[in-house]
C-alpha positions in Angstrom: 227.7 178.4 106.1 229.3 178.4 109.4 227.0 175.6 111.9 226.6 176.7 115.9 228.4 173.2 115.8 230.8 172.4 117.8 233.6 170.5 115.7 234.2 167.5 117.4 237.3 164.8 116.8 236.2 161.8 114.8 237.2 158.3 115.6 237.7 157.4 111.3 237.2 158.6 108.6 235.5 158.2 105.7 236.9 157.8 102.4 236.0 158.3 98.4 238.8 156.2 96.3 241.8 158.1 98.0 240.1 161.1 98.6 239.3 162.3 102.3 235.2 163.3 102.9 235.3 163.4 106.8 235.6 162.3 109.5 233.1 160.1 111.5 231.8 159.5 115.3 232.1 155.3 115.2 229.6 153.3 117.4 230.2 152.4 121.2 230.0 148.3 120.8 231.3 146.4 117.8 232.8 148.6 115.7 235.5 146.5 113.8 233.0 144.8 112.5 230.9 147.4 111.6 234.2 149.1 109.6 234.2 145.5 108.1 230.6 145.5 107.1 230.5 149.0 105.7 233.0 148.3 103.5 231.9 145.2 102.0 229.0 146.7 101.5 230.3 150.2 99.9 233.4 149.2 98.4 230.9 149.1 94.7 230.8 152.7 95.0 233.9 152.9 95.9 233.5 154.2 99.9 235.5 153.2 102.3 236.2 154.1 106.5 239.8 153.6 108.2 239.9 154.2 111.6 242.4 156.9 113.1 244.4 156.8 115.9 243.9 159.7 118.2 245.4 162.3 117.2 247.6 163.3 121.1 246.5 167.4 120.2 242.9 166.4 119.9 240.8 168.7 122.5 240.4 166.2 125.7 236.7 166.1 125.1 235.4 162.9 124.5 233.9 163.1 121.2 231.1 159.7 122.4 229.9 161.0 125.9 229.3 165.0 124.0 227.6 162.8 121.3 225.8 160.5 123.5 225.0 164.0 126.4 223.3 165.6 123.2 221.6 162.5 122.1 220.1 162.8 125.4 219.2 165.5 125.8 217.5 165.6 122.4 214.7 162.9 123.2 213.8 164.4 126.2 212.2 167.1 124.9 
């Protein structure tokens, strides 16, 4: 089933073992400590986050800005 939402590039990748499960948007602040805490907390179930380097071919739309706009629109309804 397809989604009506546009796919945005993620800031990080969620892994289960060596398999990439999907993209993640990182919190706007304290990203390094978020990754460290996530990886420490969820290592027992083989989950980890790896921050990805921006791809020069990514859409110029900033994923974080898009998410913030969507959240603001949701809270106004």
